[in-house]
N, CA, C, O and the ligand as a Tripos MOL2 file, in Angstrom:
@<TRIPOS>MOLECULE
protein
  273   271    69     0     0
PROTEIN
NO_CHARGES

@<TRIPOS>ATOM
      1 N         -69.7890    4.1030  144.6670 N.3       1 MET1
      2 CA        -68.9100    5.3170  144.4120 C.3       1 MET1
      3 C         -69.0920    5.6580  142.9380 C.2       1 MET1
      4 O         -69.1400    4.7280  142.1330 O.2       1 MET1
      5 N         -69.1870    6.8160  142.5560 N.am      2 THR2
      6 CA        -69.1390    7.2360  141.2010 C.3       2 THR2
      7 C         -67.7460    7.9000  140.9220 C.2       2 THR2
      8 O         -67.2140    8.7220  141.6680 O.2       2 THR2
      9 N         -67.2370    7.4350  139.7610 N.am      3 MET3
     10 CA        -65.8710    8.0150  139.4700 C.3       3 MET3
     11 C         -65.8670    8.7920  138.2340 C.2       3 MET3
     12 O         -66.5270    8.3930  137.2740 O.2       3 MET3
     13 N         -65.1660    9.8890  138.1730 N.am      4 CYS4
     14 CA        -65.0550   10.7040  136.9550 C.3       4 CYS4
     15 C         -64.1950    9.9840  135.9760 C.2       4 CYS4
     16 O         -63.1640    9.4610  136.3980 O.2       4 CYS4
     17 N         -64.4910    9.9030  134.7680 N.am      5 ALA5
     18 CA        -63.8460    9.1590  133.8050 C.3       5 ALA5
     19 C         -62.6300    9.9280  133.2840 C.2       5 ALA5
     20 O         -61.7990    9.3450  132.5880 O.2       5 ALA5
     21 N         -62.5020   11.2150  133.5990 N.am      6 VAL6
     22 CA        -61.3050   12.1040  133.1450 C.3       6 VAL6
     23 C         -60.3750   12.1280  134.2030 C.2       6 VAL6
     24 O         -59.2410   11.7000  133.9880 O.2       6 VAL6
     25 N         -60.7330   12.6370  135.4980 N.am      7 CYS7
     26 CA        -59.7050   12.8520  136.5470 C.3       7 CYS7
     27 C         -59.6290   11.6390  137.4930 C.2       7 CYS7
     28 O         -58.8130   11.6040  138.4130 O.2       7 CYS7
     29 N         -60.5040   10.6430  137.2410 N.am      8 ARG8
     30 CA        -60.4720    9.3650  138.1230 C.3       8 ARG8
     31 C         -60.7340    9.6180  139.5700 C.2       8 ARG8
     32 O         -60.3560    8.8120  140.4200 O.2       8 ARG8
     33 N         -61.3340   10.6530  139.8570 N.am      9 ARG9
     34 CA        -61.6850   11.1160  141.1860 C.3       9 ARG9
     35 C         -62.9450   10.5690  141.5300 C.2       9 ARG9
     36 O         -63.8170   10.4790  140.6660 O.2       9 ARG9
     37 N         -63.1660   10.1480  142.8330 N.am     10 ASN10
     38 CA        -64.4080    9.6960  143.2320 C.3      10 ASN10
     39 C         -65.1450   10.9780  143.6380 C.2      10 ASN10
     40 O         -64.6510   11.8550  144.3470 O.2      10 ASN10
     41 N         -66.3120   10.9940  143.1430 N.am     11 LEU11
     42 CA        -67.2100   12.1730  143.2200 C.3      11 LEU11
     43 C         -67.6160   12.3010  144.7320 C.2      11 LEU11
     44 O         -67.7920   11.2870  145.4070 O.2      11 LEU11
     45 N         -67.7570   13.5320  145.2390 N.am     12 LEU12
     46 CA        -68.1340   13.7500  146.6230 C.3      12 LEU12
     47 C         -69.6160   13.7130  146.6960 C.2      12 LEU12
     48 O         -70.2970   14.0030  145.7130 O.2      12 LEU12
     49 N         -70.1440   13.3580  147.8510 N.am     13 ALA13
     50 CA        -71.6130   13.2280  148.0780 C.3      13 ALA13
     51 C         -72.2120   14.5110  147.6790 C.2      13 ALA13
     52 O         -71.7130   15.5800  148.0320 O.2      13 ALA13
     53 N         -73.3090   14.4300  146.9240 N.am     14 GLY14
     54 CA        -74.0150   15.6460  146.5050 C.3      14 GLY14
     55 C         -73.4070   16.3450  145.3200 C.2      14 GLY14
     56 O         -74.0070   17.2950  144.8180 O.2      14 GLY14
     57 N         -72.1820   15.9080  144.8110 N.am     15 GLU15
     58 CA        -71.5660   16.5090  143.7080 C.3      15 GLU15
     59 C         -72.3560   16.1870  142.3610 C.2      15 GLU15
     60 O         -72.8660   15.0860  142.1550 O.2      15 GLU15
     61 N         -72.4060   17.2080  141.5010 N.am     16 SER16
     62 CA        -73.1860   16.9500  140.3280 C.3      16 SER16
     63 C         -72.2170   16.4480  139.2310 C.2      16 SER16
     64 O         -71.0190   16.7330  139.2390 O.2      16 SER16
     65 N         -72.7980   15.6970  138.3080 N.am     17 TYR17
     66 CA        -72.0550   15.1430  137.1310 C.3      17 TYR17
     67 C         -72.8990   14.9300  135.9680 C.2      17 TYR17
     68 O         -74.1160   14.8640  136.1390 O.2      17 TYR17
     69 N         -72.3760   14.8070  134.7450 N.am     18 ARG18
     70 CA        -73.1410   14.4320  133.7160 C.3      18 ARG18
     71 C         -72.5250   13.2530  132.9270 C.2      18 ARG18
     72 O         -71.3830   12.8490  133.1470 O.2      18 ARG18
     73 N         -73.2870   12.7650  132.0670 N.am     19 TYR19
     74 CA        -72.8010   11.6850  131.2060 C.3      19 TYR19
     75 C         -72.2140   12.1230  129.8990 C.2      19 TYR19
     76 O         -72.8740   12.8920  129.2000 O.2      19 TYR19
     77 N         -71.0290   11.7070  129.5010 N.am     20 TRP20
     78 CA        -70.4860   12.0590  128.2110 C.3      20 TRP20
     79 C         -70.1280   10.7980  127.4870 C.2      20 TRP20
     80 O         -69.8550    9.7440  128.0630 O.2      20 TRP20
     81 N         -70.1470   10.9720  126.1500 N.am     21 ARG21
     82 CA        -69.7770    9.7830  125.4250 C.3      21 ARG21
     83 C         -68.7200   10.1110  124.4000 C.2      21 ARG21
     84 O         -68.8220   11.0510  123.6110 O.2      21 ARG21
     85 N         -67.7150    9.2930  124.4590 N.am     22 ALA22
     86 CA        -66.7020    9.3630  123.4060 C.3      22 ALA22
     87 C         -67.1710    8.6150  122.0790 C.2      22 ALA22
     88 O         -68.1140    7.8270  122.1480 O.2      22 ALA22
     89 N         -66.6030    8.8270  121.0230 N.am     23 ARG23
     90 CA        -66.9370    8.2170  119.7750 C.3      23 ARG23
     91 C         -66.7900    6.5990  120.0330 C.2      23 ARG23
     92 O         -65.7770    6.1290  120.5490 O.2      23 ARG23
     93 N         -67.7720    5.8970  119.6700 N.am     24 ARG24
     94 CA        -67.8670    4.4070  119.7280 C.3      24 ARG24
     95 C         -67.9200    3.8530  121.1730 C.2      24 ARG24
     96 O         -67.6600    2.6810  121.4480 O.2      24 ARG24
     97 N         -68.2750    4.7880  122.0590 N.am     25 ASP25
     98 CA        -68.5120    4.4120  123.4570 C.3      25 ASP25
     99 C         -69.7530    3.7050  123.5750 C.2      25 ASP25
    100 O         -70.6110    3.9130  122.7180 O.2      25 ASP25
    101 N         -69.9820    2.8800  124.5340 N.am     26 LEU26
    102 CA        -71.1910    2.3290  124.8980 C.3      26 LEU26
    103 C         -72.2470    3.4770  125.1080 C.2      26 LEU26
    104 O         -71.8960    4.6030  125.4600 O.2      26 LEU26
    105 N         -73.4920    3.1520  124.8840 N.am     27 PRO27
    106 CA        -74.5230    4.1200  125.0520 C.3      27 PRO27
    107 C         -74.6150    4.5550  126.4650 C.2      27 PRO27
    108 O         -75.0800    5.6710  126.6930 O.2      27 PRO27
    109 N         -74.2110    3.7730  127.4660 N.am     28 SER28
    110 CA        -74.2640    4.1280  128.8030 C.3      28 SER28
    111 C         -73.5270    5.4270  129.1220 C.2      28 SER28
    112 O         -73.8910    6.2140  129.9960 O.2      28 SER28
    113 N         -72.4410    5.5850  128.3220 N.am     29 GLY29
    114 CA        -71.6110    6.7870  128.5730 C.3      29 GLY29
    115 C         -70.7710    6.6410  129.7960 C.2      29 GLY29
    116 O         -70.7360    5.6330  130.5010 O.2      29 GLY29
    117 N         -70.0330    7.8430  130.0000 N.am     30 ARG30
    118 CA        -69.1100    7.9150  131.1120 C.3      30 ARG30
    119 C         -69.4160    9.0650  131.9970 C.2      30 ARG30
    120 O         -69.9200   10.1050  131.5720 O.2      30 ARG30
    121 N         -69.1020    8.8580  133.2220 N.am     31 VAL31
    122 CA        -69.3850   10.0350  134.1600 C.3      31 VAL31
    123 C         -68.2530   10.9590  134.1250 C.2      31 VAL31
    124 O         -67.0780   10.6020  134.2150 O.2      31 VAL31
    125 N         -68.6820   12.2330  133.9840 N.am     32 VAL32
    126 CA        -67.5950   13.3540  133.9890 C.3      32 VAL32
    127 C         -68.0670   14.3810  134.8690 C.2      32 VAL32
    128 O         -69.1750   14.8930  134.7100 O.2      32 VAL32
    129 N         -67.2320   14.7300  135.8490 N.am     33 CYS33
    130 CA        -67.5770   15.8050  136.7220 C.3      33 CYS33
    131 C         -67.5730   17.1250  136.0480 C.2      33 CYS33
    132 O         -67.0300   17.2650  134.9520 O.2      33 CYS33
    133 N         -68.1710   18.1110  136.6800 N.am     34 PHE34
    134 CA        -68.3440   19.4240  136.1010 C.3      34 PHE34
    135 C         -66.9910   20.0790  135.8050 C.2      34 PHE34
    136 O         -66.8030   20.7800  134.8110 O.2      34 PHE34
    137 N         -65.9830   19.7840  136.8070 N.am     35 LEU35
    138 CA        -64.6750   20.3860  136.4360 C.3      35 LEU35
    139 C         -64.0410   19.9390  135.2580 C.2      35 LEU35
    140 O         -63.2190   20.6500  134.6810 O.2      35 LEU35
    141 N         -64.3770   18.7410  134.8290 N.am     36 CYS36
    142 CA        -63.6920   18.1160  133.6430 C.3      36 CYS36
    143 C         -64.4590   18.2090  132.3390 C.2      36 CYS36
    144 O         -64.0170   17.6390  131.3420 O.2      36 CYS36
    145 N         -65.5920   18.9050  132.2980 N.am     37 GLU37
    146 CA        -66.3590   18.9610  131.1720 C.3      37 GLU37
    147 C         -65.6240   19.5720  130.0380 C.2      37 GLU37
    148 O         -65.6610   19.0710  128.9140 O.2      37 GLU37
    149 N         -64.9150   20.7130  130.3350 N.am     38 SER38
    150 CA        -64.0260   21.2910  129.1660 C.3      38 SER38
    151 C         -63.0620   20.3260  128.5700 C.2      38 SER38
    152 O         -62.8090   20.2900  127.3660 O.2      38 SER38
    153 N         -62.5290   19.5370  129.4780 N.am     39 GLU39
    154 CA        -61.4660   18.5240  129.0890 C.3      39 GLU39
    155 C         -62.1420   17.4600  128.2200 C.2      39 GLU39
    156 O         -61.6020   17.0870  127.1790 O.2      39 GLU39
    157 N         -63.2630   16.9860  128.6150 N.am     40 ALA40
    158 CA        -64.0820   16.0900  127.7620 C.3      40 ALA40
    159 C         -64.3570   16.6560  126.3780 C.2      40 ALA40
    160 O         -64.1860   16.0090  125.3450 O.2      40 ALA40
    161 N         -64.7930   17.9080  126.4310 N.am     41 ALA41
    162 CA        -65.1960   18.4590  125.0970 C.3      41 ALA41
    163 C         -63.9770   18.5780  124.2190 C.2      41 ALA41
    164 O         -64.0700   18.4260  123.0010 O.2      41 ALA41
    165 N         -62.8400   18.8470  124.8140 N.am     42 ARG42
    166 CA        -61.5980   18.9800  124.0370 C.3      42 ARG42
    167 C         -61.2500   17.6120  123.3900 C.2      42 ARG42
    168 O         -60.7140   17.4970  122.2880 O.2      42 ARG42
    169 N         -61.6000   16.6300  124.1700 N.am     43 GLU43
    170 CA        -61.3490   15.2490  123.5810 C.3      43 GLU43
    171 C         -62.2800   14.8030  122.4760 C.2      43 GLU43
    172 O         -62.0700   13.7890  121.8110 O.2      43 GLU43
    173 N         -63.3650   15.6400  122.3030 N.am     44 GLY44
    174 CA        -64.3230   15.4380  121.2770 C.3      44 GLY44
    175 C         -65.4350   14.5150  121.7600 C.2      44 GLY44
    176 O         -66.0880   13.8610  120.9470 O.2      44 GLY44
    177 N         -65.6560   14.4530  123.0510 N.am     45 TRP45
    178 CA        -66.7370   13.7230  123.6420 C.3      45 TRP45
    179 C         -68.0380   14.5170  123.4130 C.2      45 TRP45
    180 O         -68.0130   15.7310  123.2090 O.2      45 TRP45
    181 N         -69.1650   13.8030  123.4520 N.am     46 MET46
    182 CA        -70.4480   14.4010  123.2970 C.3      46 MET46
    183 C         -71.1480   14.2730  124.6330 C.2      46 MET46
    184 O         -71.1090   13.2530  125.3210 O.2      46 MET46
    185 N         -71.8210   15.4380  124.9620 N.am     47 ARG47
    186 CA        -72.5440   15.3680  126.3150 C.3      47 ARG47
    187 C         -73.8090   14.6220  126.1170 C.2      47 ARG47
    188 O         -74.5070   14.8800  125.1370 O.2      47 ARG47
    189 N         -74.1680   13.6880  127.0010 N.am     48 ASP48
    190 CA        -75.3340   12.9640  126.9630 C.3      48 ASP48
    191 C         -76.5380   13.8900  127.3550 C.2      48 ASP48
    192 O         -76.4720   14.6730  128.3040 O.2      48 ASP48
    193 N         -77.5440   13.7570  126.6270 N.am     49 PRO49
    194 CA        -78.7350   14.7650  126.9490 C.3      49 PRO49
    195 C         -79.5010   14.4710  128.2420 C.2      49 PRO49
    196 O         -80.3880   15.2230  128.6470 O.2      49 PRO49
    197 N         -79.1390   13.3780  128.8610 N.am     50 ARG50
    198 CA        -79.8420   13.0480  130.1230 C.3      50 ARG50
    199 C         -79.6110   14.0870  131.1770 C.2      50 ARG50
    200 O         -78.6370   14.8380  131.1260 O.2      50 ARG50
    201 N         -80.4820   14.1300  132.1100 N.am     51 ARG51
    202 CA        -80.3920   15.1650  133.1610 C.3      51 ARG51
    203 C         -79.1970   14.9680  133.9530 C.2      51 ARG51
    204 O         -78.7320   13.8310  134.0340 O.2      51 ARG51
    205 N         -78.6090   15.9990  134.5840 N.am     52 PRO52
    206 CA        -77.4680   15.7940  135.4220 C.3      52 PRO52
    207 C         -77.8200   14.8970  136.6580 C.2      52 PRO52
    208 O         -78.9820   14.8410  137.0610 O.2      52 PRO52
    209 N         -76.9140   14.2710  137.1930 N.am     53 SER53
    210 CA        -77.1170   13.3730  138.2830 C.3      53 SER53
    211 C         -76.3170   13.8670  139.5620 C.2      53 SER53
    212 O         -75.4380   14.7220  139.4580 O.2      53 SER53
    213 N         -76.6530   13.3080  140.7290 N.am     54 HIS54
    214 CA        -75.9520   13.6070  141.8150 C.3      54 HIS54
    215 C         -75.4310   12.3610  142.5420 C.2      54 HIS54
    216 O         -76.1500   11.3690  142.6650 O.2      54 HIS54
    217 N         -74.1920   12.4110  143.0170 N.am     55 GLU55
    218 CA        -73.7690   11.2330  143.8030 C.3      55 GLU55
    219 C         -74.4920   11.2530  145.0380 C.2      55 GLU55
    220 O         -74.6570   12.2950  145.6710 O.2      55 GLU55
    221 N         -74.9830   10.0040  145.4490 N.am     56 ASN56
    222 CA        -75.7390    9.8830  146.7180 C.3      56 ASN56
    223 C         -74.8870   10.1800  147.8880 C.2      56 ASN56
    224 O         -73.7040    9.8460  147.9450 O.2      56 ASN56
    225 N         -75.5400   10.8370  148.8510 N.am     57 ALA57
    226 CA        -74.8540   10.9610  150.1130 C.3      57 ALA57
    227 C         -74.4300    9.6630  150.6990 C.2      57 ALA57
    228 O         -75.2140    8.7170  150.6150 O.2      57 ALA57
    229 N         -73.2590    9.5070  151.2960 N.am     58 VAL58
    230 CA        -72.8130    8.2850  151.7200 C.3      58 VAL58
    231 C         -73.6890    7.7780  152.9240 C.2      58 VAL58
    232 O         -73.9270    8.5160  153.8800 O.2      58 VAL58
    233 N         -74.1420    6.5410  152.8430 N.am     59 GLY59
    234 CA        -74.9040    6.0160  153.9440 C.3      59 GLY59
    235 C         -76.3070    6.5440  154.0350 C.2      59 GLY59
    236 O         -77.0470    6.1450  154.9350 O.2      59 GLY59
    237 N         -76.6900    7.3860  153.1840 N.am     60 LEU60
    238 CA        -78.0490    7.9140  153.3080 C.3      60 LEU60
    239 C         -79.1030    6.7390  153.2360 C.2      60 LEU60
    240 O         -80.0500    6.6200  154.0140 O.2      60 LEU60
    241 N         -78.8130    5.9130  152.2240 N.am     61 ARG61
    242 CA        -79.7450    4.7610  152.0750 C.3      61 ARG61
    243 C         -80.1190    4.0570  153.2960 C.2      61 ARG61
    244 O         -81.2680    3.6770  153.5220 O.2      61 ARG61
    245 N         -78.9960    3.8690  154.1790 N.am     62 ASN62
    246 CA        -79.1290    2.9970  155.2620 C.3      62 ASN62
    247 C         -79.5850    3.7910  156.5490 C.2      62 ASN62
    248 O         -79.8230    3.2090  157.6070 O.2      62 ASN62
    249 N         -79.6850    5.0910  156.3990 N.am     63 SER63
    250 CA        -79.9080    5.9380  157.4800 C.3      63 SER63
    251 C         -81.4190    5.9240  158.0030 C.2      63 SER63
    252 O         -81.7300    6.3800  159.1040 O.2      63 SER63
    253 N         -82.2900    5.3780  157.1440 N.am     64 VAL64
    254 CA        -83.7010    5.4130  157.5270 C.3      64 VAL64
    255 C         -84.0030    4.1640  158.2700 C.2      64 VAL64
    256 O         -83.9750    3.0930  157.6640 O.2      64 VAL64
    257 N         -84.2960    4.2150  159.5640 N.am     65 ARG65
    258 CA        -84.5840    3.0550  160.3950 C.3      65 ARG65
    259 C         -86.0200    3.0460  160.8060 C.2      65 ARG65
    260 O         -86.6290    4.0760  161.0980 O.2      65 ARG65
    261 N         -86.5420    1.8450  160.8180 N.am     66 ARG66
    262 CA        -87.9210    1.7220  161.3060 C.3      66 ARG66
    263 C         -87.9640    1.9690  162.8210 C.2      66 ARG66
    264 O         -87.2300    1.3170  163.5650 O.2      66 ARG66
    265 N         -88.7510    2.8350  163.2580 N.am     67 VAL67
    266 CA        -88.9330    3.0470  164.7500 C.3      67 VAL67
    267 C         -89.8890    2.0480  165.2880 C.2      67 VAL67
    268 O         -91.0490    2.0310  164.8750 O.2      67 VAL67
    269 N         -89.4370    1.1540  166.2520 N.am     68 ALA68
    270 CA        -90.2760    0.0990  166.6560 C.3      68 ALA68
    271 C         -91.3250    0.5580  167.6110 C.2      68 ALA68
    272 O         -92.1420   -0.2450  168.0620 O.2      68 ALA68
    273 ZN        -63.2020   15.0180  136.7050 Zn       69 ZN69
@<TRIPOS>BOND
     1     1     2 1
     2     2     3 1
     3     3     4 2
     4     3     5 am
     5     5     6 1
     6     6     7 1
     7     7     8 2
     8     7     9 am
     9     9    10 1
    10    10    11 1
    11    11    12 2
    12    11    13 am
    13    13    14 1
    14    14    15 1
    15    15    16 2
    16    15    17 am
    17    17    18 1
    18    18    19 1
    19    19    20 2
    20    19    21 am
    21    21    22 1
    22    22    23 1
    23    23    24 2
    24    23    25 am
    25    25    26 1
    26    26    27 1
    27    27    28 2
    28    27    29 am
    29    29    30 1
    30    30    31 1
    31    31    32 2
    32    31    33 am
    33    33    34 1
    34    34    35 1
    35    35    36 2
    36    35    37 am
    37    37    38 1
    38    38    39 1
    39    39    40 2
    40    39    41 am
    41    41    42 1
    42    42    43 1
    43    43    44 2
    44    43    45 am
    45    45    46 1
    46    46    47 1
    47    47    48 2
    48    47    49 am
    49    49    50 1
    50    50    51 1
    51    51    52 2
    52    51    53 am
    53    53    54 1
    54    54    55 1
    55    55    56 2
    56    55    57 am
    57    57    58 1
    58    58    59 1
    59    59    60 2
    60    59    61 am
    61    61    62 1
    62    62    63 1
    63    63    64 2
    64    63    65 am
    65    65    66 1
    66    66    67 1
    67    67    68 2
    68    67    69 am
    69    69    70 1
    70    70    71 1
    71    71    72 2
    72    71    73 am
    73    73    74 1
    74    74    75 1
    75    75    76 2
    76    75    77 am
    77    77    78 1
    78    78    79 1
    79    79    80 2
    80    79    81 am
    81    81    82 1
    82    82    83 1
    83    83    84 2
    84    83    85 am
    85    85    86 1
    86    86    87 1
    87    87    88 2
    88    87    89 am
    89    89    90 1
    90    90    91 1
    91    91    92 2
    92    91    93 am
    93    93    94 1
    94    94    95 1
    95    95    96 2
    96    95    97 am
    97    97    98 1
    98    98    99 1
    99    99   100 2
   100    99   101 am
   101   101   102 1
   102   102   103 1
   103   103   104 2
   104   103   105 am
   105   105   106 1
   106   106   107 1
   107   107   108 2
   108   107   109 am
   109   109   110 1
   110   110   111 1
   111   111   112 2
   112   111   113 am
   113   113   114 1
   114   114   115 1
   115   115   116 2
   116   115   117 am
   117   117   118 1
   118   118   119 1
   119   119   120 2
   120   119   121 am
   121   121   122 1
   122   122   123 1
   123   123   124 2
   124   123   125 am
   125   125   126 1
   126   126   127 1
   127   127   128 2
   128   127   129 am
   129   129   130 1
   130   130   131 1
   131   131   132 2
   132   131   133 am
   133   133   134 1
   134   134   135 1
   135   135   136 2
   136   135   137 am
   137   137   138 1
   138   138   139 1
   139   139   140 2
   140   139   141 am
   141   141   142 1
   142   142   143 1
   143   143   144 2
   144   143   145 am
   145   145   146 1
   146   146   147 1
   147   147   148 2
   148   147   149 am
   149   149   150 1
   150   150   151 1
   151   151   152 2
   152   151   153 am
   153   153   154 1
   154   154   155 1
   155   155   156 2
   156   155   157 am
   157   157   158 1
   158   158   159 1
   159   159   160 2
   160   159   161 am
   161   161   162 1
   162   162   163 1
   163   163   164 2
   164   163   165 am
   165   165   166 1
   166   166   167 1
   167   167   168 2
   168   167   169 am
   169   169   170 1
   170   170   171 1
   171   171   172 2
   172   171   173 am
   173   173   174 1
   174   174   175 1
   175   175   176 2
   176   175   177 am
   177   177   178 1
   178   178   179 1
   179   179   180 2
   180   179   181 am
   181   181   182 1
   182   182   183 1
   183   183   184 2
   184   183   185 am
   185   185   186 1
   186   186   187 1
   187   187   188 2
   188   187   189 am
   189   189   190 1
   190   190   191 1
   191   191   192 2
   192   191   193 am
   193   193   194 1
   194   194   195 1
   195   195   196 2
   196   195   197 am
   197   197   198 1
   198   198   199 1
   199   199   200 2
   200   199   201 am
   201   201   202 1
   202   202   203 1
   203   203   204 2
   204   203   205 am
   205   205   206 1
   206   206   207 1
   207   207   208 2
   208   207   209 am
   209   209   210 1
   210   210   211 1
   211   211   212 2
   212   211   213 am
   213   213   214 1
   214   214   215 1
   215   215   216 2
   216   215   217 am
   217   217   218 1
   218   218   219 1
   219   219   220 2
   220   219   221 am
   221   221   222 1
   222   222   223 1
   223   223   224 2
   224   223   225 am
   225   225   226 1
   226   226   227 1
   227   227   228 2
   228   227   229 am
   229   229   230 1
   230   230   231 1
   231   231   232 2
   232   231   233 am
   233   233   234 1
   234   234   235 1
   235   235   236 2
   236   235   237 am
   237   237   238 1
   238   238   239 1
   239   239   240 2
   240   239   241 am
   241   241   242 1
   242   242   243 1
   243   243   244 2
   244   243   245 am
   245   245   246 1
   246   246   247 1
   247   247   248 2
   248   247   249 am
   249   249   250 1
   250   250   251 1
   251   251   252 2
   252   251   253 am
   253   253   254 1
   254   254   255 1
   255   255   256 2
   256   255   257 am
   257   257   258 1
   258   258   259 1
   259   259   260 2
   260   259   261 am
   261   261   262 1
   262   262   263 1
   263   263   264 2
   264   263   265 am
   265   265   266 1
   266   266   267 1
   267   267   268 2
   268   267   269 am
   269   269   270 1
   270   270   271 1
   271   271   272 2
@<TRIPOS>SUBSTRUCTURE
     1 MET1         2 RESIDUE 1 A MET
     2 THR2         6 RESIDUE 1 A THR
     3 MET3        10 RESIDUE 1 A MET
     4 CYS4        14 RESIDUE 1 A CYS
     5 ALA5        18 RESIDUE 1 A ALA
     6 VAL6        22 RESIDUE 1 A VAL
     7 CYS7        26 RESIDUE 1 A CYS
     8 ARG8        30 RESIDUE 1 A ARG
     9 ARG9        34 RESIDUE 1 A ARG
    10 ASN10       38 RESIDUE 1 A ASN
    11 LEU11       42 RESIDUE 1 A LEU
    12 LEU12       46 RESIDUE 1 A LEU
    13 ALA13       50 RESIDUE 1 A ALA
    14 GLY14       54 RESIDUE 1 A GLY
    15 GLU15       58 RESIDUE 1 A GLU
    16 SER16       62 RESIDUE 1 A SER
    17 TYR17       66 RESIDUE 1 A TYR
    18 ARG18       70 RESIDUE 1 A ARG
    19 TYR19       74 RESIDUE 1 A TYR
    20 TRP20       78 RESIDUE 1 A TRP
    21 ARG21       82 RESIDUE 1 A ARG
    22 ALA22       86 RESIDUE 1 A ALA
    23 ARG23       90 RESIDUE 1 A ARG
    24 ARG24       94 RESIDUE 1 A ARG
    25 ASP25       98 RESIDUE 1 A ASP
    26 LEU26      102 RESIDUE 1 A LEU
    27 PRO27      106 RESIDUE 1 A PRO
    28 SER28      110 RESIDUE 1 A SER
    29 GLY29      114 RESIDUE 1 A GLY
    30 ARG30      118 RESIDUE 1 A ARG
    31 VAL31      122 RESIDUE 1 A VAL
    32 VAL32      126 RESIDUE 1 A VAL
    33 CYS33      130 RESIDUE 1 A CYS
    34 PHE34      134 RESIDUE 1 A PHE
    35 LEU35      138 RESIDUE 1 A LEU
    36 CYS36      142 RESIDUE 1 A CYS
    37 GLU37      146 RESIDUE 1 A GLU
    38 SER38      150 RESIDUE 1 A SER
    39 GLU39      154 RESIDUE 1 A GLU
    40 ALA40      158 RESIDUE 1 A ALA
    41 ALA41      162 RESIDUE 1 A ALA
    42 ARG42      166 RESIDUE 1 A ARG
    43 GLU43      170 RESIDUE 1 A GLU
    44 GLY44      174 RESIDUE 1 A GLY
    45 TRP45      178 RESIDUE 1 A TRP
    46 MET46      182 RESIDUE 1 A MET
    47 ARG47      186 RESIDUE 1 A ARG
    48 ASP48      190 RESIDUE 1 A ASP
    49 PRO49      194 RESIDUE 1 A PRO
    50 ARG50      198 RESIDUE 1 A ARG
    51 ARG51      202 RESIDUE 1 A ARG
    52 PRO52      206 RESIDUE 1 A PRO
    53 SER53      210 RESIDUE 1 A SER
    54 HIS54      214 RESIDUE 1 A HIS
    55 GLU55      218 RESIDUE 1 A GLU
    56 ASN56      222 RESIDUE 1 A ASN
    57 ALA57      226 RESIDUE 1 A ALA
    58 VAL58      230 RESIDUE 1 A VAL
    59 GLY59      234 RESIDUE 1 A GLY
    60 LEU60      238 RESIDUE 1 A LEU
    61 ARG61      242 RESIDUE 1 A ARG
    62 ASN62      246 RESIDUE 1 A ASN
    63 SER63      250 RESIDUE 1 A SER
    64 VAL64      254 RESIDUE 1 A VAL
    65 ARG65      258 RESIDUE 1 A ARG
    66 ARG66      262 RESIDUE 1 A ARG
    67 VAL67      266 RESIDUE 1 A VAL
    68 ALA68      270 RESIDUE 1 A ALA
    69 ZN69       273 GROUP 0 **** ****
């Protein structure tokens, strides 16, 4: 599960998010959902230049089964 660092909400499958960094944060950054980006900017966080990511659909990884 990916959690938004601002609203502490678990992102829904397929939901987009980006990485933001507060001052002195680790380079890995924090996940911020699109709804909270204005809040993060108000806190003085910087948006990470990495491409936006998507939360994986739940169970997608295990849905591919080998057909015998
Ligand atoms: Zn959020």
